[in-house]
TORBADO-320611 format. One line per 5 residues: number of its first residue (from 1); for each residue x, y, z of N, C-alpha, C, O. Coordinates in steps of 0.001 Angstrom, whole numbers, plus 500000, padded with zeros to 6 digits. Layout:
// TORBADO-320611
NUM> X Y Z X Y Z X Y Z X Y Z  ...
// end
This chain:
// TORBADO-320611
1> 670751 872837 528058 670059 874138 528117 671010 875247 527685 672126 875341 528197  670589 876065 526770 671420 877166 526289 670897 878481 526816 669719 878800 526652  671769 879245 527449 671357 880541 528009 671252 881551 526886 672012 881510 525918  670296 882462 527029 670111 883548 526088 671125 884640 526369 671700 884667 527457  671370 885563 525404 672284 886695 525675 671875 887469 526903 672733 887908 527669
6> 670572 887649 527109 670122 888397 528282 670463 887672 529551 670902 888281 530526  670256 886323 529543 670588 885571 530765 672088 885514 530956 672558 885453 532093  672877 885531 529841 674328 885602 529976 674718 886840 530748 675553 886780 531651  674093 888008 530382 674423 889263 531068 674003 889200 532508 674730 889651 533393  672822 888639 532756 672331 888546 534140 673252 887642 534966 673581 887949 536112
11> 673662 886518 534358 674585 885621 535068 675866 886362 535435 676353 886237 536559  676411 887126 534503 677633 887868 534760 677440 888867 535903 678253 888957 536824  676342 889608 535813 676126 890658 536802 676008 890098 538221 676530 890675 539175  675310 888958 538341 675138 888371 539692 676391 887648 540122 676850 887818 541252  676958 886835 539229 678127 886040 539604 679319 886910 539984 680113 886530 540844
16> 679454 888077 539350 680584 888942 539607 680390 889791 540873 681344 890408 541348  679181 889831 541419 678941 890621 542610 679610 889968 543819 679611 888745 543961  680173 890798 544678 680804 890278 545904 679780 889683 546866 680128 888930 547774  678525 890029 546655 677453 889564 547549 676516 888579 546836 675368 888415 547247  676991 887935 545789 676142 887052 545028 675632 885921 545886 676417 885299 546602
21> 674337 885629 545843 673797 884538 546632 674158 883184 546018 674386 883076 544813  674204 882178 546846 674426 880816 546365 673134 879994 546490 672915 879052 545729  672296 880355 547441 671073 879565 547713 669895 880532 547784 669882 881464 548589  668910 880289 546929 667657 881038 546951 666502 880086 547238 666445 878994 546672  665601 880482 548094 664398 879713 548381 663190 880540 547926 663182 881761 548082
26> 662187 879888 547373 661040 880595 546838 659746 880036 547386 659522 878826 547361  658890 880921 547884 657527 880567 548266 656678 880843 547036 656417 881998 546699  656259 879807 546385 655559 879930 545102 654054 880131 545389 653346 879163 545668  653578 881354 545324 652243 881659 545746 651481 882387 544656 652042 883233 543961  650209 882064 544504 649345 882824 543591 648733 882040 542443 648082 882624 541578
31> 648932 880718 542417 648363 879927 541305 646854 880074 541211 646304 880301 540134  646183 879938 542373 644732 880005 542364 644188 881349 541915 643233 881413 541141  644796 882419 542401 644360 883767 542032 644638 884039 540574 643862 884728 539911  645751 883500 540058 646083 883669 538641 644957 883029 537795 644476 883613 536823  644562 881820 538200 643498 881126 537455 642149 881860 537577 641441 882029 536584
36> 641810 882279 538761 640541 882985 538990 640447 884258 538152 639390 884577 537607  641543 884966 538057 641541 886233 537281 641292 885996 535810 640923 886920 535087  641487 884777 535359 641320 884418 533953 640102 883550 533719 639880 883064 532610  639304 883352 534776 638109 882538 534645 638404 881052 534449 637611 880317 533861  639561 880630 534954 639993 879225 534819 639847 878483 536106 639646 879084 537162
41> 639946 877190 536032 639938 876340 537248 641249 876486 537985 642278 876804 537388  641207 876251 539298 642435 876335 540089 643484 875343 539583 644683 875616 539632  643022 874191 539097 643961 873191 538583 644776 873773 537408 645952 873452 537237  644125 874633 536604 644867 875262 535501 645969 876177 536032 647054 876263 535456  645670 876858 537140 646693 877704 537735 647870 876893 538261 649021 877311 538139
46> 647581 875736 538845 648669 874895 539367 649496 874337 538233 650713 874212 538376  648880 873996 537103 649645 873515 535949 650576 874579 535429 651718 874293 535071  650079 875848 535383 650950 876968 534960 652036 877198 535995 653145 877613 535657  651720 876929 537253 652725 877058 538309 653867 876081 538134 655014 876416 538430  653579 874878 537658 654625 873893 537399 655550 874411 536277 656765 874223 536334
51> 654971 875052 535279 655802 875621 534203 656709 876710 534748 657873 876810 534359  656166 877542 535668 656977 878578 536296 658080 877962 537138 659175 878518 537215  657819 876837 537765 658833 876157 538565 659993 875677 537665 661166 875774 538026  659627 875166 536504 660670 874769 535556 661520 875965 535129 662744 875868 535046  660854 877098 534859 661582 878308 534501 662495 878755 535620 663596 879248 535373
56> 662036 878583 536865 662829 879006 538020 664121 878179 538125 665194 878711 538413  663993 876887 537889 665171 876008 537942 666155 876405 536866 667352 876517 537129  665669 876618 535668 666554 877041 534577 667170 878395 534859 668366 878601 534649  666327 879342 535348 666814 880682 535649 667855 880695 536748 668829 881444 536666  667669 879876 537781 668633 879800 538854 669986 879384 538345 671008 879952 538730
61> 669994 878406 537492 671266 877915 536962 671908 878942 536048 673123 879136 536095  671090 879622 535194 671612 880664 534330 672235 881802 535159 673210 882420 534734  671670 882069 536333 672123 883193 537152 673262 882824 538078 673686 883644 538893  673763 881606 537968 674939 881221 538728 674673 880713 540127 675603 880582 540923  673400 880419 540450 673111 879866 541773 673557 878415 541839 673699 877749 540814
66> 673776 877935 543055 674148 876542 543261 673000 875747 543902 672876 874539 543702  672165 876455 544675 671072 875778 545387 669752 876544 545180 669725 877774 545181  668672 875789 545004 667333 876359 544889 666395 875500 545671 666403 874276 545535  665565 876135 546509 664529 875445 547251 663174 876000 546888 662964 877211 546967  662248 875144 546492 660918 875550 546081 659875 875011 547075 659846 873817 547371
71> 659024 875909 547581 657973 875537 548528 656740 875178 547714 656038 876067 547233  656465 873878 547553 655401 873446 546645 654129 873033 547349 653045 873230 546800  654216 872458 548563 653024 871975 549256 653320 871964 550743 654249 871290 551188  652529 872712 551522 652779 872829 552949 651962 871840 553743 651015 871253 553219  652309 871648 554991 651509 870777 555877 650099 871351 556063 649155 870615 556354
76> 649965 872681 555892 648618 873290 556029 647753 873120 554771 646536 873296 554817  648401 872775 553646 647640 872648 552375 646684 871464 552368 645829 871361 551488  646826 870545 553369 645866 869429 553443 644462 869925 553750 643498 869175 553597  644329 871180 554182 642995 871717 554498 642253 872124 553215 641081 872494 553285  642886 872067 552085 642246 872451 550840 641249 871360 550394 641296 870240 550903
81> 640358 871681 549457 639404 870697 548957 640120 869439 548443 641223 869516 547902  639482 868300 548620 640116 867022 548254 640490 866983 546767 641537 866449 546403  639640 867544 545919 639936 867542 544481 641194 868309 544148 641982 867897 543297  641380 869446 544838 642577 870250 544577 643817 869532 545075 644871 869617 544445  643714 868829 546189 644838 868069 546713 645235 866965 545743 646422 866737 545509
86> 644235 866274 545174 644511 865231 544178 645235 865835 542954 646163 865234 542411  644798 867018 542539 645466 867664 541415 646930 867974 541737 647812 867748 540909  647185 868492 542943 648535 868847 543332 649429 867604 543426 650591 867643 543022  648891 866511 543954 649659 865275 544032 649960 864772 542617 651064 864305 542337  648981 864873 541747 649184 864432 540373 650262 865268 539680 651053 864742 538897
91> 650288 866560 539968 651300 867436 539373 652702 867076 539862 653664 867143 539098  652818 866694 541143 654134 866286 541646 654564 865034 540916 655714 864935 540486  653668 864077 540767 654001 862867 540005 654462 863202 538591 655444 862653 538090  653719 864131 537954 654030 864492 536589 655374 865208 536523 656181 864932 535636  655619 866129 537459 656853 866916 537441 658061 865989 537561 659013 866087 536787
96> 658007 865071 538566 659143 864167 538774 659241 863202 537596 660332 862976 537073  658104 862626 537170 658136 861674 536072 658652 862247 534779 659451 861612 534091  658202 863452 534435 658589 864060 533163 659982 864709 533214 660733 864660 532239  660310 865303 534338 661543 866091 534405 662755 865341 534949 663891 865772 534750  662522 864220 535635 663639 863558 536289 664743 863138 535312 665915 863359 535616
101> 664432 862549 534165 665506 862195 533247 666385 863361 532828 667608 863240 532769  665745 864501 532536 666517 865679 532127 667344 866213 533292 668520 866535 533120  666735 866311 534485 667463 866791 535619 668684 865899 535942 669767 866382 536272  668462 864620 535834 669555 863659 536061 670692 863872 535083 671860 863919 535468  670333 864003 533791 671355 864191 532756 672092 865518 532890 673250 865631 532488
106> 671423 866522 533455 672044 867841 533575 672779 868037 534904 673197 869150 535225  672936 866970 535667 673737 867041 536883 673032 867649 538076 673685 868115 539009  671697 867653 538061 670916 868245 539168 670670 867191 540234 670169 866109 539931  671011 867491 541455 670730 866633 542589 669394 867062 543197 669212 868241 543502  668462 866135 543377 667114 866439 543839 666953 865891 545260 667341 864766 545578
111> 666364 866742 546089 665964 866301 547454 664569 866801 547712 664244 867946 547396  663729 865939 548293 662393 866318 548700 662407 866449 550208 662712 865487 550913  662075 867645 550720 662054 867817 552180 660632 867913 552655 659750 868378 551932  660410 867473 553871 659063 867456 554451 658776 866126 555071 659608 865219 555037  657582 866000 555650 657168 864754 556308 656610 863783 555246 655664 864107 554528
116> 657197 862634 555169 656780 861638 554168 655832 860572 554694 655309 859763 553927  655617 860573 555985 654910 859466 556619 653499 859270 556057 653074 858134 555850  652771 860358 555807 651391 860197 555356 651216 860348 553852 650099 860545 553374  652307 860258 553106 652202 860243 551653 651790 858850 551182 652064 857853 551850  651148 858793 550059 650765 857486 549494 651996 856693 549140 653056 857272 548898
121> 651878 855350 549104 653034 854497 548791 653680 854867 547445 654906 854861 547335  652883 855185 546435 653476 855509 545118 654243 856819 545144 655264 856965 544472  653745 857772 545925 654488 859040 546064 655801 858845 546836 656829 859417 546475  655757 858051 547875 656996 857737 548628 658025 857082 547685 659210 857415 547714  657554 856160 546866 658461 855511 545933 659018 856477 544924 660190 856386 544558
126> 658179 857426 544455 658610 858402 543489 659659 859358 544095 660631 859727 543436  659442 859745 545351 660405 860590 546036 661742 859862 546187 662796 860446 545935  661704 858612 546592 662930 857828 546732 663644 857705 545390 664869 857802 545310  662842 857488 544323 663467 857370 542973 664165 858647 542593 665304 858617 542128  663498 859778 542782 664115 861053 542402 665421 861268 543135 666408 861697 542537
131> 665437 860977 544418 666642 861186 545202 667738 860180 544867 668909 860539 544750  667344 858918 544713 668337 857875 544434 668987 858063 543076 670200 857902 542940  668181 858407 542057 668710 858524 540699 669584 859781 540508 670372 859851 539565  669443 860751 541389 670245 861975 541248 671260 862124 542391 671897 863170 542520  671404 861127 543182 672194 861195 544429 673621 861679 544191 674143 862465 544981
136> 674254 861224 543122 675657 861559 542883 675885 862833 542071 677027 863201 541797  674820 863492 541694 674975 864728 540902 675496 865871 541780 675214 865942 542976  676265 866761 541146 676903 867851 541902 676823 869215 541224 677285 870207 541787  676247 869281 540027 676231 870561 539310 675291 871582 539920 675577 872779 539918  674169 871107 540444 673138 872004 540964 672300 871204 541963 672093 870002 541798
141> 671817 871902 543016 671063 871213 544064 669641 871803 544112 669456 872994 544363  668658 870949 543867 667270 871365 543885 666528 870685 545046 666431 869459 545105  666004 871515 545973 665203 871004 547056 663740 871366 546780 663431 872516 546468  662843 870386 546897 661431 870639 546765 660787 870390 548091 660806 869260 548580  660195 871443 548716 659534 871302 550016 658110 870825 549747 657278 871566 549223
146> 657851 869565 550118 656536 868981 549821 656024 868319 551100 656731 867537 551736  654779 868648 551466 654235 868288 552774 655198 868789 553865 655550 868071 554800  655590 870018 553702 656621 870634 554544 656009 871753 555398 655156 872509 554931  656444 871841 556611 656140 872963 557503 657325 873181 558438 657879 872223 558977  657715 874442 558631 658888 874704 559464 658739 874211 560878 659671 873630 561434
151> 657578 874432 561476 657350 873967 562854 657377 872439 562914 657966 871848 563819  656727 871815 561931 656734 870349 561877 658153 869817 561770 658502 868841 562434  658968 870445 560947 660373 870007 560789 661089 870118 562135 661830 869209 562507  660887 871202 562868 661587 871390 564154 661104 870357 565167 661900 869856 565962  659833 870037 565150 659289 869007 566083 659887 867656 565748 660294 866916 566644
156> 659944 867324 564452 660544 866032 564064 662009 865973 564446 662505 864930 564874  662718 867117 564289 664118 867143 564682 664267 866960 566189 665152 866240 566650  663386 867621 566958 663440 867496 568439 663186 866056 568862 663845 865562 569776  662244 865374 568217 661996 863961 568545 663200 863099 568213 663546 862204 568983  663836 863348 567096 665024 862579 566743 666179 862816 567730 666924 861897 568070
161> 666303 864053 568170 667351 864381 569149 667059 863683 570473 667967 863145 571107  665773 863692 570897 665387 863041 572146 665714 861553 572081 666192 860998 573070  665471 860887 570947 665799 859490 570809 667304 859273 570887 667770 858300 571480  668070 860200 570277 669514 860072 570313 670046 860256 571740 670998 859585 572140  669434 861163 572501 669817 861333 573918 669515 860045 574681 670339 859547 575449
166> 668328 859527 574453 667894 858355 575214 668803 857160 574956 669100 856386 575865  669236 857021 573718 670090 855894 573368 671550 856086 573777 672346 855147 573748  671881 857308 574154 673244 857627 574524 674131 858000 573359 675335 858204 573516  673515 858088 572169 674315 858445 570991 674753 859893 571018 675768 860240 570415  674006 860747 571705 674285 862185 571791 674140 862617 573251 673200 862225 573942
171> 675106 863443 573705 675024 863987 575052 674551 865425 574997 674625 866080 573957  674054 865919 576151 673580 867312 576180 674646 868290 575705 674351 869263 575012  675889 868015 576088 676985 868912 575744 677279 868911 574224 677950 869803 573706  676768 867909 573551 677024 867790 572093 676066 868607 571262 676289 868769 570063  674999 869132 571857 673997 869858 571087 674437 871275 570830 674508 872091 571749
176> 674737 871574 569565 675126 872893 569119 674300 873248 567895 673539 872410 567411  674424 874437 567390 673714 874802 566159 674110 873836 565042 673255 873375 564286  675382 873537 564940 675860 872651 563884 675276 871247 564018 674807 870667 563039  675307 870711 565224 674743 869366 565395 673231 869351 565233 672677 868367 564744  672543 870436 565639 671116 870506 565465 670783 870464 563969 669830 869801 563559
181> 671576 871177 563158 671362 871212 561724 671321 869789 561122 670594 869522 560165  672120 868894 561712 672199 867547 561161 670916 866753 561307 670750 865718 560663  670005 867230 562150 668716 866529 562355 667618 867137 561486 666495 866632 561478  667918 868201 560761 666903 868854 559926 666823 868189 558538 667743 867500 558097  665695 868424 557880 665521 867878 556507 666596 868412 555570 666972 867745 554606
186> 667089 869611 555851 668010 870304 554929 669470 870062 555288 670338 870797 554816  669768 869062 556100 671130 868835 556543 672077 868726 555359 671765 868089 554353  673238 869357 555491 674245 869325 554466 674097 870395 553395 674936 870497 552500  673040 871191 553479 672784 872258 552495 672934 873613 553209 672363 873803 554283  673678 874535 552640 673816 875866 553282 672460 876560 553416 671544 876328 552626
191> 672354 877412 554430 671135 878164 554648 670868 879090 553439 671809 879519 552771  669609 879389 553167 669303 880279 552040 669798 881690 552308 669658 882198 553420  670365 882313 551313 670766 883693 551396 669580 884623 551168 669517 885720 551722  668640 884162 550342 667510 884982 549911 666255 884137 549865 666283 883012 549368  665161 884662 550376 663846 884019 550213 662967 884975 549413 662809 886135 549792
196> 662398 884499 548318 661477 885257 547479 660067 884744 547663 659854 883531 547669  659110 885618 547811 657716 885229 547847 656953 886037 546806 657057 887261 546729  656179 885300 546008 655350 885959 544997 653934 886171 545524 653592 885714 546615  653128 886856 544751 651686 887103 544956 651358 888321 545770 650178 888611 545968  652342 889052 546254 652100 890254 547027 651909 890034 548499 651887 891003 549258
201> 651768 888799 548943 651622 888511 550362 652991 888707 551059 654040 888419 550484  652951 889189 552273 654169 889458 553012 654194 888635 554297 654161 889162 555409  654252 887318 554093 654317 886365 555192 655372 885345 554864 655711 885155 553696  655910 884671 555896 656879 883604 555663 656214 882231 555648 656827 881256 555214  654967 882141 556116 654139 880937 555990 654848 879663 556422 654802 878648 555726
206> 655507 879724 557581 656030 878487 558176 657104 877813 557327 657226 876588 557325  657875 878618 556612 658870 878106 555665 660277 878319 556146 660698 879457 556353  661019 877241 556328 662451 877307 556694 662703 878217 557882 663558 879101 557830  661956 877996 558952 662020 878896 560102 663406 878951 560716 663853 880023 561124  664094 877831 560791 665449 877785 561355 666457 878293 560319 667313 879123 560625
211> 666343 877793 559111 667371 878030 558093 667398 879451 557599 668453 879943 557201  666265 880127 557614 666174 881466 557017 666343 882566 558082 665899 883698 557889  666978 882224 559185 667123 883181 560279 667827 884457 559854 667511 885530 560367  668777 884366 558926 669518 885551 558475 669342 885787 556946 670128 886512 556335  668346 885194 556369 668081 885405 554951 667516 886779 554703 666861 887359 555569
216> 667770 887304 553516 667103 888490 553027 665761 888049 552425 665662 886951 551878  664732 888897 552523 663430 888598 551964 663072 889615 550876 663310 890812 551032  662498 889124 549776 661980 889982 548739 660565 889477 548416 660340 888306 548109  659604 890454 548506 658193 890104 548231 657800 890764 546911 657910 891979 546745  657346 889942 545992 656956 890395 544665 655442 890390 544495 654763 889480 544970
221> 654917 891408 543816 653466 891485 543604 652991 890539 542515 651791 890290 542400  653899 890010 541720 653513 889110 540619 653016 887784 541165 653518 887293 542177  652016 887198 540488 651526 885872 540818 652478 884832 540257 653103 885044 539218  652587 883692 540958 653618 882731 540621 653651 882292 539159 654745 882234 538598  652545 881983 538506 652632 881572 537121 653274 882603 536181 653727 882251 535092
226> 653311 883857 536595 653909 884898 535781 655383 885175 536137 656003 886065 535554  655928 884433 537069 657329 884593 537460 658210 884114 536334 658005 883018 535813  659207 884929 535938 660078 884552 534823 661518 884927 535095 661845 885422 536174  662375 884693 534124 663805 884896 534303 664138 886364 534591 665039 886661 535375  663406 887268 533954 663666 888708 534175 663388 889083 535629 664194 889766 536261
231> 662257 888640 536156 661933 888943 537555 662940 888289 538502 663326 888871 539516  663349 887095 538160 664340 886400 538981 665640 887211 539018 666208 887437 540086  666091 887635 537869 667322 888415 537790 667196 889748 538557 668143 890186 539211  666020 890381 538467 665817 891641 539177 665850 891426 540690 666402 892245 541424  665263 890330 541151 665265 890034 542584 666696 889810 543069 667083 890306 544127
236> 667474 889065 542296 668866 888833 542729 669682 890104 542638 670599 890306 543434  669366 890967 541681 670038 892258 541627 669764 893093 542833 670672 893743 543353  668503 893098 543313 668181 893824 544549 668938 893232 545730 669460 893974 546562  669005 891904 545815 669716 891269 546873 671197 891752 546902 671747 892068 547957  671796 891793 545721 673213 892132 545636 673465 893590 546075 674573 893942 546479
241> 672434 894412 545990 672600 895814 546412 672417 896023 547913 672725 897089 548446  671918 895000 548578 671685 895124 550026 672994 894860 550804 673876 894129 550354  673071 895463 551942 674215 895232 552825 673808 894265 553943 672904 894553 554727  674476 893136 554002 674158 892118 554972 675104 892259 556171 676326 892208 556025  674510 892439 557363 675343 892708 558522 675348 891575 559558 676243 891539 560403
246> 674406 890673 559521 674331 889547 560451 674411 890022 561888 675084 889393 562705  673751 891097 562211 673740 891608 563567 674885 892537 563899 674929 893090 564998  675826 892723 562964 676963 893617 563204 676656 895029 562746 675507 895392 562496  677715 895812 562643 677611 897197 562200 677963 897285 560727 678940 896694 560267  677155 898030 560002 677395 898163 558561 678502 899120 558250 679100 899723 559140
251> 678775 899255 556942 679857 900116 556514 679663 901571 556877 680632 902319 557012  678399 901981 557039 678135 903372 557340 678290 903674 558830 678176 904822 559258  678555 902606 559624 678780 902812 561051 677524 902673 561860 677557 902820 563081
// end
């Protein structure tokens, strides 16, 4: 992938900032509304959303990020019509099937986070394939949140901790924030510095509830299929201008 002169400048501006983020998470919202505004089927909006996801991965790397997490399908999305769910599952198959060879060659490590228990056997196999084939890559880390919910993740972590207590593998005194992190889907990955949500909605929608405790949030009015490198760079520029205090006192006192 070759960066354009504009993305070169954006990369420099972000990478040289003392507050440059390393991990950005995105709530990709607005595919259906994008399609409806154009008289198209919702499935058309989701297909355009996949294209925007590809642009986001490329843009993140151009901008000097190391980690990107994309919220693609939530535990609540099962309430959608069956036809739309089939389309979304098909798009995940297509995304991994079509993009995996390139991601692998470009040094991208892929992880799928979320509950896998009720996924179809072929999707489970596809998820394992994506993770296994990119396991040793280190250039860039891509997390895809699929069948993911923040509360569900915390419940699954609590169950795993309870089993560890019961077996004697972990004692009460051993439970710290660091050890708790090891039971989460995102273990080994730094918390996001910035969470971006598109579509104009100002909700966190059960996304990375533990991990985003100190993240900055930016809400964009643009619908997800229209998200591009320019908007990505502008969001990161806004992040770099913010003062992060983590509960302390800022420079102004």
